[in-house]
N, CA, C and O atoms as a Tripos MOL2 file, in Angstrom:
@<TRIPOS>MOLECULE
protein
  284   283    71     0     0
PROTEIN
NO_CHARGES

@<TRIPOS>ATOM
      1 N         -10.8160   24.9560  -10.3510 N.3       1 MET1
      2 CA         -9.8930   23.8730  -10.0350 C.3       1 MET1
      3 C          -9.1820   24.1820   -8.7160 C.2       1 MET1
      4 O          -8.7890   25.3220   -8.4710 O.2       1 MET1
      5 N          -9.0250   23.1950   -7.8930 N.am      2 SER2
      6 CA         -8.4080   23.3660   -6.5920 C.3       2 SER2
      7 C          -6.9080   23.6020   -6.7330 C.2       2 SER2
      8 O          -6.2780   23.0940   -7.6610 O.2       2 SER2
      9 N          -6.3480   24.3640   -5.8230 N.am      3 THR3
     10 CA         -4.9110   24.5870   -5.8310 C.3       3 THR3
     11 C          -4.1750   23.4720   -5.0990 C.2       3 THR3
     12 O          -2.9520   23.3690   -5.1930 O.2       3 THR3
     13 N          -4.9080   22.6400   -4.3730 N.am      4 ASP4
     14 CA         -4.2910   21.5070   -3.6940 C.3       4 ASP4
     15 C          -3.9140   20.4470   -4.7100 C.2       4 ASP4
     16 O          -4.6890   20.1350   -5.6140 O.2       4 ASP4
     17 N          -2.7250   19.8980   -4.5590 N.am      5 ALA5
     18 CA         -2.2920   18.8340   -5.4660 C.3       5 ALA5
     19 C          -2.9960   17.5430   -5.0520 C.2       5 ALA5
     20 O          -2.8000   17.0370   -3.9470 O.2       5 ALA5
     21 N          -3.8100   17.0290   -5.9490 N.am      6 ALA6
     22 CA         -4.5030   15.7730   -5.6720 C.3       6 ALA6
     23 C          -3.5200   14.6210   -5.8100 C.2       6 ALA6
     24 O          -2.6640   14.6260   -6.6940 O.2       6 ALA6
     25 N          -3.6470   13.6320   -4.9290 N.am      7 ALA7
     26 CA         -2.7870   12.4560   -5.0050 C.3       7 ALA7
     27 C          -3.0830   11.7100   -6.2900 C.2       7 ALA7
     28 O          -4.2340   11.5890   -6.7070 O.2       7 ALA7
     29 N          -2.0310   11.2170   -6.9050 N.am      8 LYS8
     30 CA         -2.1710   10.4710   -8.1500 C.3       8 LYS8
     31 C          -1.5390    9.1060   -7.9840 C.2       8 LYS8
     32 O          -0.7480    8.8750   -7.0690 O.2       8 LYS8
     33 N          -1.9000    8.2070   -8.8810 N.am      9 GLY9
     34 CA         -1.3200    6.8700   -8.8530 C.3       9 GLY9
     35 C          -1.6990    6.1280   -7.5870 C.2       9 GLY9
     36 O          -2.7860    6.3190   -7.0420 O.2       9 GLY9
     37 N          -0.7840    5.2740   -7.1210 N.am     10 PRO10
     38 CA         -1.0830    4.4600   -5.9360 C.3      10 PRO10
     39 C          -1.4760    5.2740   -4.7110 C.2      10 PRO10
     40 O          -2.3070    4.8320   -3.9170 O.2      10 PRO10
     41 N          -0.8970    6.4440   -4.5500 N.am     11 ALA11
     42 CA         -1.1890    7.2660   -3.3650 C.3      11 ALA11
     43 C          -2.6430    7.7290   -3.3290 C.2      11 ALA11
     44 O          -3.1480    8.0950   -2.2680 O.2      11 ALA11
     45 N          -3.3120    7.7180   -4.4620 N.am     12 SER12
     46 CA         -4.7130    8.1390   -4.4710 C.3      12 SER12
     47 C          -5.5960    7.1750   -3.6670 C.2      12 SER12
     48 O          -6.7050    7.5350   -3.2720 O.2      12 SER12
     49 N          -5.1150    5.9770   -3.4280 N.am     13 TYR13
     50 CA         -5.8550    4.9850   -2.6410 C.3      13 TYR13
     51 C          -5.6660    5.1700   -1.1250 C.2      13 TYR13
     52 O          -6.4420    4.6310   -0.3370 O.2      13 TYR13
     53 N          -4.6430    5.9260   -0.7200 N.am     14 PHE14
     54 CA         -4.2630    5.9780    0.6840 C.3      14 PHE14
     55 C          -5.3730    6.4210    1.6300 C.2      14 PHE14
     56 O          -5.5400    5.7920    2.6750 O.2      14 PHE14
     57 N          -6.1430    7.4680    1.3270 N.am     15 PRO15
     58 CA         -7.2100    7.8440    2.2710 C.3      15 PRO15
     59 C          -8.2210    6.7220    2.4960 C.2      15 PRO15
     60 O          -8.6490    6.4960    3.6280 O.2      15 PRO15
     61 N          -8.6040    6.0240    1.4410 N.am     16 SER16
     62 CA         -9.5860    4.9470    1.6210 C.3      16 SER16
     63 C          -8.9730    3.7400    2.3220 C.2      16 SER16
     64 O          -9.6700    3.0340    3.0520 O.2      16 SER16
     65 N          -7.6860    3.4930    2.1140 N.am     17 ILE17
     66 CA         -7.0030    2.3950    2.8210 C.3      17 ILE17
     67 C          -6.9990    2.6820    4.3230 C.2      17 ILE17
     68 O          -7.3370    1.8120    5.1260 O.2      17 ILE17
     69 N          -6.6210    3.8930    4.6960 N.am     18 GLU18
     70 CA         -6.5860    4.2440    6.1170 C.3      18 GLU18
     71 C          -7.9710    4.1660    6.7430 C.2      18 GLU18
     72 O          -8.1220    3.6790    7.8630 O.2      18 GLU18
     73 N          -8.9720    4.6400    6.0280 N.am     19 LYS19
     74 CA        -10.3450    4.6050    6.5470 C.3      19 LYS19
     75 C         -10.8560    3.1750    6.6950 C.2      19 LYS19
     76 O         -11.4330    2.8220    7.7230 O.2      19 LYS19
     77 N         -10.6450    2.3590    5.6740 N.am     20 LYS20
     78 CA        -11.1970    1.0050    5.6840 C.3      20 LYS20
     79 C         -10.5070    0.0790    6.6750 C.2      20 LYS20
     80 O         -11.1710   -0.7110    7.3460 O.2      20 LYS20
     81 N          -9.1800    0.1670    6.7760 N.am     21 TYR21
     82 CA         -8.4340   -0.7950    7.5880 C.3      21 TYR21
     83 C          -7.9550   -0.2380    8.9310 C.2      21 TYR21
     84 O          -7.4080   -0.9750    9.7500 O.2      21 TYR21
     85 N          -8.1620    1.0630    9.1560 N.am     22 GLY22
     86 CA         -7.8870    1.6460   10.4660 C.3      22 GLY22
     87 C          -6.4250    1.7660   10.8560 C.2      22 GLY22
     88 O          -6.1070    1.9240   12.0350 O.2      22 GLY22
     89 N          -5.5490    1.6940    9.8930 N.am     23 GLN23
     90 CA         -4.1110    1.8290   10.1660 C.3      23 GLN23
     91 C          -3.5360    2.8940    9.2350 C.2      23 GLN23
     92 O          -3.9930    3.0390    8.1010 O.2      23 GLN23
     93 N          -2.5410    3.6380    9.7060 N.am     24 PRO24
     94 CA         -1.9120    4.6220    8.8230 C.3      24 PRO24
     95 C          -1.0920    3.9260    7.7270 C.2      24 PRO24
     96 O          -0.7040    2.7670    7.8730 O.2      24 PRO24
     97 N          -0.8440    4.6260    6.6660 N.am     25 ILE25
     98 CA         -0.0740    4.0720    5.5530 C.3      25 ILE25
     99 C           1.3100    3.6340    6.0190 C.2      25 ILE25
    100 O           1.8390    2.6350    5.5300 O.2      25 ILE25
    101 N           1.8900    4.3570    6.9420 N.am     26 ALA26
    102 CA          3.2130    3.9960    7.4690 C.3      26 ALA26
    103 C           3.2100    2.5780    8.0550 C.2      26 ALA26
    104 O           4.2010    1.8580    7.9410 O.2      26 ALA26
    105 N           2.1140    2.1850    8.6700 N.am     27 HIS27
    106 CA          1.9890    0.8310    9.2210 C.3      27 HIS27
    107 C           2.1190   -0.2150    8.1160 C.2      27 HIS27
    108 O           2.8750   -1.1780    8.2480 O.2      27 HIS27
    109 N           1.3770   -0.0170    7.0280 N.am     28 TRP28
    110 CA          1.3940   -0.9800    5.9270 C.3      28 TRP28
    111 C           2.7470   -1.0080    5.2310 C.2      28 TRP28
    112 O           3.2290   -2.0740    4.8490 O.2      28 TRP28
    113 N           3.3590    0.1560    5.0660 N.am     29 LYS29
    114 CA          4.6770    0.2060    4.4270 C.3      29 LYS29
    115 C           5.7190   -0.5220    5.2710 C.2      29 LYS29
    116 O           6.5840   -1.2130    4.7340 O.2      29 LYS29
    117 N           5.6350   -0.3680    6.5780 N.am     30 GLU30
    118 CA          6.5830   -1.0540    7.4590 C.3      30 GLU30
    119 C           6.3940   -2.5680    7.3700 C.2      30 GLU30
    120 O           7.3730   -3.3150    7.3600 O.2      30 GLU30
    121 N           5.1430   -3.0250    7.3050 N.am     31 LEU31
    122 CA          4.8950   -4.4610    7.1250 C.3      31 LEU31
    123 C           5.5290   -4.9610    5.8290 C.2      31 LEU31
    124 O           6.1690   -6.0130    5.8060 O.2      31 LEU31
    125 N           5.3470   -4.2080    4.7690 N.am     32 ILE32
    126 CA          5.9020   -4.6020    3.4700 C.3      32 ILE32
    127 C           7.4230   -4.6290    3.5440 C.2      32 ILE32
    128 O           8.0510   -5.5790    3.0770 O.2      32 ILE32
    129 N           8.0100   -3.6050    4.1230 N.am     33 ARG33
    130 CA          9.4780   -3.5370    4.2220 C.3      33 ARG33
    131 C          10.0470   -4.6610    5.0800 C.2      33 ARG33
    132 O          11.1350   -5.1640    4.8040 O.2      33 ARG33
    133 N           9.3230   -5.0510    6.1080 N.am     34 SER34
    134 CA          9.8410   -6.0710    7.0220 C.3      34 SER34
    135 C           9.5430   -7.4900    6.5590 C.2      34 SER34
    136 O          10.0420   -8.4440    7.1540 O.2      34 SER34
    137 N           8.7570   -7.6470    5.5330 N.am     35 SER35
    138 CA          8.4320   -8.9760    5.0210 C.3      35 SER35
    139 C           9.6510   -9.5980    4.3440 C.2      35 SER35
    140 O          10.4290   -8.8970    3.6960 O.2      35 SER35
    141 N           9.8190  -10.9110    4.4930 N.am     36 PRO36
    142 CA         10.9130  -11.5770    3.7630 C.3      36 PRO36
    143 C          10.6040  -11.7000    2.2630 C.2      36 PRO36
    144 O          11.4910  -12.0160    1.4700 O.2      36 PRO36
    145 N           9.3600  -11.4520    1.8820 N.am     37 LEU37
    146 CA          8.9870  -11.5160    0.4710 C.3      37 LEU37
    147 C           9.5380  -10.2930   -0.2540 C.2      37 LEU37
    148 O           9.6580   -9.2170    0.3330 O.2      37 LEU37
    149 N           9.8700  -10.4620   -1.5240 N.am     38 THR38
    150 CA         10.4420   -9.3400   -2.2700 C.3      38 THR38
    151 C           9.7280   -9.0600   -3.5860 C.2      38 THR38
    152 O           9.8380   -7.9570   -4.1200 O.2      38 THR38
    153 N           9.0020  -10.0340   -4.1160 N.am     39 LYS39
    154 CA          8.3350   -9.8440   -5.4080 C.3      39 LYS39
    155 C           6.9840   -9.1710   -5.2160 C.2      39 LYS39
    156 O           6.2570   -9.4350   -4.2590 O.2      39 LYS39
    157 N           6.6780   -8.2910   -6.1640 N.am     40 HIS40
    158 CA          5.4520   -7.5020   -6.0880 C.3      40 HIS40
    159 C           4.2160   -8.3600   -5.8310 C.2      40 HIS40
    160 O           3.5020   -8.1340   -4.8540 O.2      40 HIS40
    161 N           3.9560   -9.3300   -6.6850 N.am     41 MET41
    162 CA          2.7190  -10.1130   -6.5520 C.3      41 MET41
    163 C           2.7300  -11.0240   -5.3280 C.2      41 MET41
    164 O           1.6690  -11.3410   -4.7910 O.2      41 MET41
    165 N           3.9020  -11.4470   -4.8820 N.am     42 GLU42
    166 CA          3.9730  -12.2100   -3.6300 C.3      42 GLU42
    167 C           3.5210  -11.3330   -2.4580 C.2      42 GLU42
    168 O           2.7620  -11.7700   -1.5930 O.2      42 GLU42
    169 N           3.9940  -10.1090   -2.4510 N.am     43 LEU43
    170 CA          3.6130   -9.1800   -1.3840 C.3      43 LEU43
    171 C           2.1280   -8.8480   -1.4390 C.2      43 LEU43
    172 O           1.4720   -8.7670   -0.4010 O.2      43 LEU43
    173 N           1.5960   -8.6570   -2.6370 N.am     44 VAL44
    174 CA          0.1600   -8.3860   -2.7860 C.3      44 VAL44
    175 C          -0.6470   -9.5580   -2.2470 C.2      44 VAL44
    176 O          -1.5870   -9.3690   -1.4740 O.2      44 VAL44
    177 N          -0.2830  -10.7620   -2.6530 N.am     45 ALA45
    178 CA         -1.0030  -11.9580   -2.2020 C.3      45 ALA45
    179 C          -0.9190  -12.1030   -0.6780 C.2      45 ALA45
    180 O          -1.8970  -12.4900   -0.0380 O.2      45 ALA45
    181 N           0.2130  -11.8020   -0.1140 N.am     46 TRP46
    182 CA          0.4180  -11.8840    1.3330 C.3      46 TRP46
    183 C          -0.4640  -10.8790    2.0770 C.2      46 TRP46
    184 O          -1.1020  -11.2260    3.0710 O.2      46 TRP46
    185 N          -0.4990   -9.6400    1.5970 N.am     47 LEU47
    186 CA         -1.3600   -8.6420    2.2420 C.3      47 LEU47
    187 C          -2.8290   -9.0370    2.1720 C.2      47 LEU47
    188 O          -3.5880   -8.8150    3.1150 O.2      47 LEU47
    189 N          -3.2170   -9.6160    1.0620 N.am     48 LYS48
    190 CA         -4.6020  -10.0620    0.9040 C.3      48 LYS48
    191 C          -4.9150  -11.2230    1.8400 C.2      48 LYS48
    192 O          -5.9300  -11.2050    2.5360 O.2      48 LYS48
    193 N          -4.0550  -12.2240    1.8580 N.am     49 ALA49
    194 CA         -4.3080  -13.4440    2.6250 C.3      49 ALA49
    195 C          -4.1380  -13.2460    4.1310 C.2      49 ALA49
    196 O          -4.9520  -13.7240    4.9220 O.2      49 ALA49
    197 N          -3.0920  -12.5500    4.5170 N.am     50 GLU50
    198 CA         -2.7610  -12.4380    5.9380 C.3      50 GLU50
    199 C          -3.3750  -11.2170    6.6280 C.2      50 GLU50
    200 O          -3.5590  -11.2100    7.8450 O.2      50 GLU50
    201 N          -3.6860  -10.1960    5.8440 N.am     51 HIS51
    202 CA         -4.1440   -8.9490    6.4570 C.3      51 HIS51
    203 C          -5.5020   -8.4870    5.9440 C.2      51 HIS51
    204 O          -6.0030   -7.4470    6.3710 O.2      51 HIS51
    205 N          -6.0970   -9.2460    5.0380 N.am     52 GLY52
    206 CA         -7.4510   -8.9800    4.5910 C.3      52 GLY52
    207 C          -7.6360   -7.7760    3.6760 C.2      52 GLY52
    208 O          -8.7510   -7.2750    3.5330 O.2      52 GLY52
    209 N          -6.5610   -7.3070    3.0590 N.am     53 LEU53
    210 CA         -6.6860   -6.1700    2.1530 C.3      53 LEU53
    211 C          -7.2750   -6.6280    0.8230 C.2      53 LEU53
    212 O          -7.0890   -7.7710    0.4050 O.2      53 LEU53
    213 N          -7.9820   -5.7240    0.1750 N.am     54 GLY54
    214 CA         -8.4580   -5.9760   -1.1710 C.3      54 GLY54
    215 C          -7.2990   -5.8840   -2.1450 C.2      54 GLY54
    216 O          -6.2510   -5.3250   -1.8250 O.2      54 GLY54
    217 N          -7.4910   -6.4350   -3.3330 N.am     55 HIS55
    218 CA         -6.4080   -6.4850   -4.3100 C.3      55 HIS55
    219 C          -5.9010   -5.0830   -4.6880 C.2      55 HIS55
    220 O          -4.6930   -4.8490   -4.7030 O.2      55 HIS55
    221 N          -6.8030   -4.1690   -4.9890 N.am     56 GLY56
    222 CA         -6.3890   -2.8300   -5.3950 C.3      56 GLY56
    223 C          -5.6250   -2.0980   -4.3110 C.2      56 GLY56
    224 O          -4.6360   -1.4210   -4.5900 O.2      56 GLY56
    225 N          -6.0790   -2.2290   -3.0830 N.am     57 HIS57
    226 CA         -5.3950   -1.5740   -1.9730 C.3      57 HIS57
    227 C          -4.0200   -2.1930   -1.7390 C.2      57 HIS57
    228 O          -3.0390   -1.4710   -1.5600 O.2      57 HIS57
    229 N          -3.9430   -3.5090   -1.7400 N.am     58 ALA58
    230 CA         -2.6580   -4.1850   -1.5490 C.3      58 ALA58
    231 C          -1.6950   -3.8150   -2.6740 C.2      58 ALA58
    232 O          -0.5250   -3.5260   -2.4250 O.2      58 ALA58
    233 N          -2.1840   -3.8240   -3.8950 N.am     59 ASN59
    234 CA         -1.3510   -3.5050   -5.0510 C.3      59 ASN59
    235 C          -0.8080   -2.0780   -4.9590 C.2      59 ASN59
    236 O           0.3690   -1.8420   -5.2330 O.2      59 ASN59
    237 N          -1.6560   -1.1370   -4.5780 N.am     60 ALA60
    238 CA         -1.2290    0.2590   -4.4590 C.3      60 ALA60
    239 C          -0.1540    0.4200   -3.3860 C.2      60 ALA60
    240 O           0.8370    1.1170   -3.6030 O.2      60 ALA60
    241 N          -0.3410   -0.2120   -2.2440 N.am     61 LEU61
    242 CA          0.6450   -0.1220   -1.1680 C.3      61 LEU61
    243 C           1.9830   -0.7180   -1.5740 C.2      61 LEU61
    244 O           3.0320   -0.1240   -1.3280 O.2      61 LEU61
    245 N           1.9490   -1.8890   -2.1950 N.am     62 VAL62
    246 CA          3.1920   -2.5460   -2.6120 C.3      62 VAL62
    247 C           3.8970   -1.7140   -3.6720 C.2      62 VAL62
    248 O           5.1030   -1.4860   -3.5770 O.2      62 VAL62
    249 N           3.1660   -1.2630   -4.6720 N.am     63 LYS63
    250 CA          3.7860   -0.4720   -5.7430 C.3      63 LYS63
    251 C           4.4450    0.7800   -5.1840 C.2      63 LYS63
    252 O           5.5970    1.0760   -5.5010 O.2      63 LYS63
    253 N           3.7200    1.5090   -4.3580 N.am     64 HIS64
    254 CA          4.2590    2.7480   -3.8020 C.3      64 HIS64
    255 C           5.4950    2.4800   -2.9510 C.2      64 HIS64
    256 O           6.4840    3.2070   -3.0410 O.2      64 HIS64
    257 N           5.4410    1.4470   -2.1340 N.am     65 THR65
    258 CA          6.5660    1.1170   -1.2530 C.3      65 THR65
    259 C           7.7770    0.6700   -2.0660 C.2      65 THR65
    260 O           8.8940    1.1200   -1.8100 O.2      65 THR65
    261 N           7.5670   -0.2060   -3.0350 N.am     66 LEU66
    262 CA          8.6970   -0.6770   -3.8430 C.3      66 LEU66
    263 C           9.2690    0.4460   -4.7030 C.2      66 LEU66
    264 O          10.4780    0.4950   -4.9290 O.2      66 LEU66
    265 N           8.4210    1.3400   -5.1800 N.am     67 ASP67
    266 CA          8.9000    2.4660   -5.9790 C.3      67 ASP67
    267 C           9.7840    3.4180   -5.1640 C.2      67 ASP67
    268 O          10.6200    4.1270   -5.7230 O.2      67 ASP67
    269 N           9.5950    3.4280   -3.8470 N.am     68 GLU68
    270 CA         10.4230    4.2510   -2.9790 C.3      68 GLU68
    271 C          11.8140    3.6460   -2.7990 C.2      68 GLU68
    272 O          12.7150    4.2920   -2.2630 O.2      68 GLU68
    273 N          11.9780    2.4120   -3.2470 N.am     69 GLY69
    274 CA         13.2670    1.7520   -3.0840 C.3      69 GLY69
    275 C          13.4880    1.2510   -1.6800 C.2      69 GLY69
    276 O          14.6250    1.0270   -1.2650 O.2      69 GLY69
    277 N          12.4020    1.0740   -0.9420 N.am     70 ALA70
    278 CA         12.5060    0.6830    0.4630 C.3      70 ALA70
    279 C          12.6790   -0.8070    0.6430 C.2      70 ALA70
    280 O          12.9540   -1.2540    1.7570 O.2      70 ALA70
    281 N          12.5310   -1.5780   -0.3860 N.am     71 LYS71
    282 CA         12.5690   -3.0400   -0.2440 C.3      71 LYS71
    283 C          13.8510   -3.5840   -0.8080 C.2      71 LYS71
    284 O          14.0720   -4.7950   -0.7830 O.2      71 LYS71
@<TRIPOS>BOND
     1     1     2 1
     2     2     3 1
     3     3     4 2
     4     3     5 am
     5     5     6 1
     6     6     7 1
     7     7     8 2
     8     7     9 am
     9     9    10 1
    10    10    11 1
    11    11    12 2
    12    11    13 am
    13    13    14 1
    14    14    15 1
    15    15    16 2
    16    15    17 am
    17    17    18 1
    18    18    19 1
    19    19    20 2
    20    19    21 am
    21    21    22 1
    22    22    23 1
    23    23    24 2
    24    23    25 am
    25    25    26 1
    26    26    27 1
    27    27    28 2
    28    27    29 am
    29    29    30 1
    30    30    31 1
    31    31    32 2
    32    31    33 am
    33    33    34 1
    34    34    35 1
    35    35    36 2
    36    35    37 am
    37    37    38 1
    38    38    39 1
    39    39    40 2
    40    39    41 am
    41    41    42 1
    42    42    43 1
    43    43    44 2
    44    43    45 am
    45    45    46 1
    46    46    47 1
    47    47    48 2
    48    47    49 am
    49    49    50 1
    50    50    51 1
    51    51    52 2
    52    51    53 am
    53    53    54 1
    54    54    55 1
    55    55    56 2
    56    55    57 am
    57    57    58 1
    58    58    59 1
    59    59    60 2
    60    59    61 am
    61    61    62 1
    62    62    63 1
    63    63    64 2
    64    63    65 am
    65    65    66 1
    66    66    67 1
    67    67    68 2
    68    67    69 am
    69    69    70 1
    70    70    71 1
    71    71    72 2
    72    71    73 am
    73    73    74 1
    74    74    75 1
    75    75    76 2
    76    75    77 am
    77    77    78 1
    78    78    79 1
    79    79    80 2
    80    79    81 am
    81    81    82 1
    82    82    83 1
    83    83    84 2
    84    83    85 am
    85    85    86 1
    86    86    87 1
    87    87    88 2
    88    87    89 am
    89    89    90 1
    90    90    91 1
    91    91    92 2
    92    91    93 am
    93    93    94 1
    94    94    95 1
    95    95    96 2
    96    95    97 am
    97    97    98 1
    98    98    99 1
    99    99   100 2
   100    99   101 am
   101   101   102 1
   102   102   103 1
   103   103   104 2
   104   103   105 am
   105   105   106 1
   106   106   107 1
   107   107   108 2
   108   107   109 am
   109   109   110 1
   110   110   111 1
   111   111   112 2
   112   111   113 am
   113   113   114 1
   114   114   115 1
   115   115   116 2
   116   115   117 am
   117   117   118 1
   118   118   119 1
   119   119   120 2
   120   119   121 am
   121   121   122 1
   122   122   123 1
   123   123   124 2
   124   123   125 am
   125   125   126 1
   126   126   127 1
   127   127   128 2
   128   127   129 am
   129   129   130 1
   130   130   131 1
   131   131   132 2
   132   131   133 am
   133   133   134 1
   134   134   135 1
   135   135   136 2
   136   135   137 am
   137   137   138 1
   138   138   139 1
   139   139   140 2
   140   139   141 am
   141   141   142 1
   142   142   143 1
   143   143   144 2
   144   143   145 am
   145   145   146 1
   146   146   147 1
   147   147   148 2
   148   147   149 am
   149   149   150 1
   150   150   151 1
   151   151   152 2
   152   151   153 am
   153   153   154 1
   154   154   155 1
   155   155   156 2
   156   155   157 am
   157   157   158 1
   158   158   159 1
   159   159   160 2
   160   159   161 am
   161   161   162 1
   162   162   163 1
   163   163   164 2
   164   163   165 am
   165   165   166 1
   166   166   167 1
   167   167   168 2
   168   167   169 am
   169   169   170 1
   170   170   171 1
   171   171   172 2
   172   171   173 am
   173   173   174 1
   174   174   175 1
   175   175   176 2
   176   175   177 am
   177   177   178 1
   178   178   179 1
   179   179   180 2
   180   179   181 am
   181   181   182 1
   182   182   183 1
   183   183   184 2
   184   183   185 am
   185   185   186 1
   186   186   187 1
   187   187   188 2
   188   187   189 am
   189   189   190 1
   190   190   191 1
   191   191   192 2
   192   191   193 am
   193   193   194 1
   194   194   195 1
   195   195   196 2
   196   195   197 am
   197   197   198 1
   198   198   199 1
   199   199   200 2
   200   199   201 am
   201   201   202 1
   202   202   203 1
   203   203   204 2
   204   203   205 am
   205   205   206 1
   206   206   207 1
   207   207   208 2
   208   207   209 am
   209   209   210 1
   210   210   211 1
   211   211   212 2
   212   211   213 am
   213   213   214 1
   214   214   215 1
   215   215   216 2
   216   215   217 am
   217   217   218 1
   218   218   219 1
   219   219   220 2
   220   219   221 am
   221   221   222 1
   222   222   223 1
   223   223   224 2
   224   223   225 am
   225   225   226 1
   226   226   227 1
   227   227   228 2
   228   227   229 am
   229   229   230 1
   230   230   231 1
   231   231   232 2
   232   231   233 am
   233   233   234 1
   234   234   235 1
   235   235   236 2
   236   235   237 am
   237   237   238 1
   238   238   239 1
   239   239   240 2
   240   239   241 am
   241   241   242 1
   242   242   243 1
   243   243   244 2
   244   243   245 am
   245   245   246 1
   246   246   247 1
   247   247   248 2
   248   247   249 am
   249   249   250 1
   250   250   251 1
   251   251   252 2
   252   251   253 am
   253   253   254 1
   254   254   255 1
   255   255   256 2
   256   255   257 am
   257   257   258 1
   258   258   259 1
   259   259   260 2
   260   259   261 am
   261   261   262 1
   262   262   263 1
   263   263   264 2
   264   263   265 am
   265   265   266 1
   266   266   267 1
   267   267   268 2
   268   267   269 am
   269   269   270 1
   270   270   271 1
   271   271   272 2
   272   271   273 am
   273   273   274 1
   274   274   275 1
   275   275   276 2
   276   275   277 am
   277   277   278 1
   278   278   279 1
   279   279   280 2
   280   279   281 am
   281   281   282 1
   282   282   283 1
   283   283   284 2
@<TRIPOS>SUBSTRUCTURE
     1 MET1         2 RESIDUE 1 A MET
     2 SER2         6 RESIDUE 1 A SER
     3 THR3        10 RESIDUE 1 A THR
     4 ASP4        14 RESIDUE 1 A ASP
     5 ALA5        18 RESIDUE 1 A ALA
     6 ALA6        22 RESIDUE 1 A ALA
     7 ALA7        26 RESIDUE 1 A ALA
     8 LYS8        30 RESIDUE 1 A LYS
     9 GLY9        34 RESIDUE 1 A GLY
    10 PRO10       38 RESIDUE 1 A PRO
    11 ALA11       42 RESIDUE 1 A ALA
    12 SER12       46 RESIDUE 1 A SER
    13 TYR13       50 RESIDUE 1 A TYR
    14 PHE14       54 RESIDUE 1 A PHE
    15 PRO15       58 RESIDUE 1 A PRO
    16 SER16       62 RESIDUE 1 A SER
    17 ILE17       66 RESIDUE 1 A ILE
    18 GLU18       70 RESIDUE 1 A GLU
    19 LYS19       74 RESIDUE 1 A LYS
    20 LYS20       78 RESIDUE 1 A LYS
    21 TYR21       82 RESIDUE 1 A TYR
    22 GLY22       86 RESIDUE 1 A GLY
    23 GLN23       90 RESIDUE 1 A GLN
    24 PRO24       94 RESIDUE 1 A PRO
    25 ILE25       98 RESIDUE 1 A ILE
    26 ALA26      102 RESIDUE 1 A ALA
    27 HIS27      106 RESIDUE 1 A HIS
    28 TRP28      110 RESIDUE 1 A TRP
    29 LYS29      114 RESIDUE 1 A LYS
    30 GLU30      118 RESIDUE 1 A GLU
    31 LEU31      122 RESIDUE 1 A LEU
    32 ILE32      126 RESIDUE 1 A ILE
    33 ARG33      130 RESIDUE 1 A ARG
    34 SER34      134 RESIDUE 1 A SER
    35 SER35      138 RESIDUE 1 A SER
    36 PRO36      142 RESIDUE 1 A PRO
    37 LEU37      146 RESIDUE 1 A LEU
    38 THR38      150 RESIDUE 1 A THR
    39 LYS39      154 RESIDUE 1 A LYS
    40 HIS40      158 RESIDUE 1 A HIS
    41 MET41      162 RESIDUE 1 A MET
    42 GLU42      166 RESIDUE 1 A GLU
    43 LEU43      170 RESIDUE 1 A LEU
    44 VAL44      174 RESIDUE 1 A VAL
    45 ALA45      178 RESIDUE 1 A ALA
    46 TRP46      182 RESIDUE 1 A TRP
    47 LEU47      186 RESIDUE 1 A LEU
    48 LYS48      190 RESIDUE 1 A LYS
    49 ALA49      194 RESIDUE 1 A ALA
    50 GLU50      198 RESIDUE 1 A GLU
    51 HIS51      202 RESIDUE 1 A HIS
    52 GLY52      206 RESIDUE 1 A GLY
    53 LEU53      210 RESIDUE 1 A LEU
    54 GLY54      214 RESIDUE 1 A GLY
    55 HIS55      218 RESIDUE 1 A HIS
    56 GLY56      222 RESIDUE 1 A GLY
    57 HIS57      226 RESIDUE 1 A HIS
    58 ALA58      230 RESIDUE 1 A ALA
    59 ASN59      234 RESIDUE 1 A ASN
    60 ALA60      238 RESIDUE 1 A ALA
    61 LEU61      242 RESIDUE 1 A LEU
    62 VAL62      246 RESIDUE 1 A VAL
    63 LYS63      250 RESIDUE 1 A LYS
    64 HIS64      254 RESIDUE 1 A HIS
    65 THR65      258 RESIDUE 1 A THR
    66 LEU66      262 RESIDUE 1 A LEU
    67 ASP67      266 RESIDUE 1 A ASP
    68 GLU68      270 RESIDUE 1 A GLU
    69 GLY69      274 RESIDUE 1 A GLY
    70 ALA70      278 RESIDUE 1 A ALA
    71 LYS71      282 RESIDUE 1 A LYS
């Protein structure tokens, strides 16, 4: 077993999000924080519609960002 702590939960999606969409996670979190939307599913739908993210990736980013209390 590796001694490195593997990312769990929403953060486990972060490497594939960065690879697929070419932006660091900080970019997506800033978009979420700066959005006038506040509800989880509104933000997910917005990321999907306006930024082309898949549902799982959008959901993971929103959950992680909102859990940080940044919104």
